[in-house]
C-alpha positions in Angstrom: -18.0 -4.3 -8.4 -14.5 -3.0 -8.1 -14.5 -1.4 -4.7 -12.2 -0.2 -1.9 -11.9 -2.2 1.2 -10.2 -2.9 4.4 -7.5 -5.0 2.8 -4.7 -3.3 1.2 -1.3 -3.0 -0.3 2.0 -3.7 -1.4 4.6 -2.0 0.4 8.1 -1.4 0.0 8.3 -4.6 -1.8 5.5 -6.7 -3.1 2.1 -6.0 -4.3 -1.0 -7.7 -3.3 -2.9 -7.5 -6.4 -4.8 -10.3 -8.2 -2.6 -13.2 -7.3 -3.9 -14.1 -3.9 -0.5 -13.7 -2.3 -1.4 -12.7 1.2 1.1 -10.1 1.8 1.0 -8.3 -1.2 -1.8 -7.4 1.1 -3.3 -4.3 -0.3 -4.9 -2.8 2.7 -7.4 -0.3 1.4 -8.9 1.9 4.1 -12.0 2.9 2.3 -15.3 1.3 3.1 -16.5 -1.0 0.3 -17.6 1.4 -2.5 -20.3 0.0 -4.7 -20.0 0.8 -8.3 -22.9 2.5 -10.0 -24.4 -0.7 -11.5 -23.4 0.7 -14.9 -22.9 -2.8 -16.2 -26.0 -5.0 -17.2 -26.2 -8.5 -15.8 -24.7 -10.0 -18.9 -21.6 -7.9 -18.3 -21.1 -8.8 -14.7 -18.0 -10.9 -15.3 -15.6 -8.0 -15.7 -16.5 -6.8 -12.2 -16.0 -10.2 -10.6 -12.7 -10.6 -12.5 -11.4 -7.2 -11.4 -12.3 -8.0 -7.8 -10.8 -11.5 -7.6 -7.3 -12.0 -6.4 -6.3 -15.4 -7.7 -5.3 -14.6 -11.3 -3.5 -11.4 -12.3 -4.2 -11.6 -16.0 -7.9 -12.2 -15.4 -7.8 -9.3 -13.0 -6.2 -7.0 -15.5 -8.7 -8.0 -18.2 -11.7 -7.6 -15.9 -10.5 -4.1 -14.7 -9.8 -3.0 -18.3 -13.3 -4.1 -19.4 -14.8 -2.3 -16.5 -12.8 0.9 -17.2 -14.0 0.8 -20.8 -17.6 0.4 -19.8 -18.1 2.5 -16.7 -18.4 6.2 -16.0 -18.7 5.8 -12.2 -15.8 7.8 -10.6 -15.5 5.6 -7.5 -15.7 2.4 -9.4 -13.1 3.6 -12.0 -10.7 4.7 -9.3 -10.9 1.2 -7.7 -10.6 -0.5 -11.1 -7.5 1.5 -11.9 -6.1 0.7 -8.5 -6.7 -3.0 -8.7 -5.2 -3.1 -12.2 -2.2 -1.2 -11.0 -1.6 -3.7 -8.1 -1.8 -6.6 -10.5 0.7 -4.9 -12.9 3.1 -4.3 -10.0 2.9 -8.0 -9.2 4.0 -8.7 -12.8 6.9 -6.2 -12.5 5.2 -3.7 -14.9 6.0 -0.8 -12.6 5.7 2.0 -15.1 2.2 1.0 -16.2 1.2 0.5 -12.6 2.3 4.1 -11.9 0.3 5.3 -14.9 -2.8 3.5 -13.4 -2.2 5.0 -10.0 -2.0 8.4 -11.6 -5.4 7.8 -13.2 -6.9 6.6 -10.0 -6.0 9.7 -8.0 -7.1 11.9 -10.9 -10.5 10.5 -10.4 -10.3 10.3 -6.5 -7.7 12.7 -5.2 -8.0 11.6 -1.6 -7.5 7.9 -2.2 -4.9 7.2 0.5 -3.9 3.7 -0.5 -3.2 4.7 -4.1 -0.6 7.2 -2.8 0.8 4.5 -0.6 1.1 2.0 -3.4 2.4 4.5 -5.8 5.1 5.4 -3.2 6.1 1.7 -3.2 6.2 1.7 -7.0 8.5 4.8 -7.0 10.7 3.1 -4.4 11.0 0.0 -6.6 12.3 2.3 -9.3 14.8 3.9 -6.9 13.0 7.2 -7.0 13.1 7.8 -3.2 12.2 11.5 -3.4 8.9 10.7 -5.1 8.3 7.7 -2.8 8.6 10.0 0.2 6.2 12.5 -1.3 3.6 9.8 -1.9 3.9 8.3 1.5 3.4 11.8 2.9 0.2 12.1 0.8 -1.0 8.7 2.1 -0.5 10.0 5.6 -2.2 13.3 4.9 -5.3 11.3 3.8 -5.0 8.7 6.5 -3.1 10.0 9.5 -3.4 6.6 11.3 -1.6 4.7 8.6 1.4 3.2 10.5 2.6 1.4 7.5 3.0 4.6 5.5 5.0 6.1 8.4 7.1 2.9 8.5 7.8 3.0 4.7 8.6 6.7 4.8 10.9 6.0 7.7 12.7 3.3 5.6 13.0 5.8 2.8 14.6 8.4 5.0 16.9 5.9 6.6 18.1 4.8 3.1 19.2 8.3 2.6 20.9 8.5 6.0 18.3 11.0 7.2 18.2 9.4 10.6 16.4 12.2 12.4 13.4 12.0 10.1 13.5 8.3 10.0 13.4 8.1 13.8 10.5 10.6 13.9 8.5 8.4 11.5 9.2 5.2 13.3 8.2 6.8 16.5 4.9 7.9 15.0 4.4 4.3 13.7 5.1 2.9 17.1 2.6 5.2 18.7 0.0 3.7 16.4 1.2 0.1 16.6 3.2 -0.2 19.9 3.6 -4.0 19.8 5.3 -4.3 16.4 8.8 -5.6 17.0 10.0 -4.6 13.5 9.3 -1.0 14.2 11.6 -0.9 17.2 14.2 -2.8 15.3 14.1 -0.3 12.4 14.2 2.7 14.8 17.2 1.0 16.6 19.0 0.9 13.3 18.3 4.5 12.7 19.6 5.4 16.2 22.7 3.4 15.5 23.2 5.1 12.2 23.5 8.5 13.9 25.6 7.1 16.7 23.0 7.0 19.5 24.0 3.5 20.7 22.3 3.5 24.0 18.9 4.2 22.3 19.8 1.7 19.6 20.4 -1.0 22.3 17.2 -0.2 24.1 15.2 -0.5 20.9 17.0 -3.7 19.9 16.1 -5.2 23.3 12.5 -4.1 23.0 12.3 -5.6 19.5 13.7 -8.9 20.8 11.3 -9.0 23.7 8.3 -8.3 21.5 9.4 -10.7 18.8 9.0 -13.5 21.4 5.5 -12.4 22.2 4.0 -10.9 19.0 6.3 -10.8 16.0 6.0 -7.6 14.0 4.8 -7.7 10.5 6.8 -6.5 7.5 4.3 -4.6 5.5 5.4 -3.4 2.1 2.8 -5.1 0.1 0.4 -3.4 -2.1 -3.1 -2.7 -1.1 -5.9 -3.2 -3.4 -9.6 -2.6 -3.7 -11.1 -5.7 -2.3 -14.1 -7.6 -3.6 -17.6 -6.6 -2.7 -21.0 -7.9 -3.6 -22.3 -6.6 -6.9 
């Protein structure tokens, strides 16, 4: 049944929808939410199709069939979310945003939907809306270091270095061994002329990269597969 899981997202770049690409890793924070068993056994394929992550078109068809057949709010939110991630992977960003809108209309506290919709807005160049959605993702999951990272990137793209540094610092507090976070914060420090801090962060990033390379998130999180 379409469900939320520990795998998640697409971030500032790709989407992890139904194509199996690993870092379109949709990292959903919700525990697997079972759908309401609204579909009879003969109709079980749409659920499996919506949950699988190998074939985007199959995912979209399965999620659509589930949406048309179910009235379960949690299952619908997850199906809209999975379909949105698949559509993002296909470059259909506007329809993905429409699906994210429907998902949060059903489940207003769905953190990964806000996260992924923020990525979608960033892909369209709407940085203001992306920042708002990353903030909503953080409101609903304060330990989401990726959302802080993406919002920091968005602020840095606008030369708002103070806010970018604040977000990277929060992300580092949550994930202290991520080299890429120090690198990004170093760039923000350099952007505002704090070269001593920039050098310190660059050095830290280089050291950590030799030990544990940081991940570059920005993939879309999706509702992961669960047992029917």
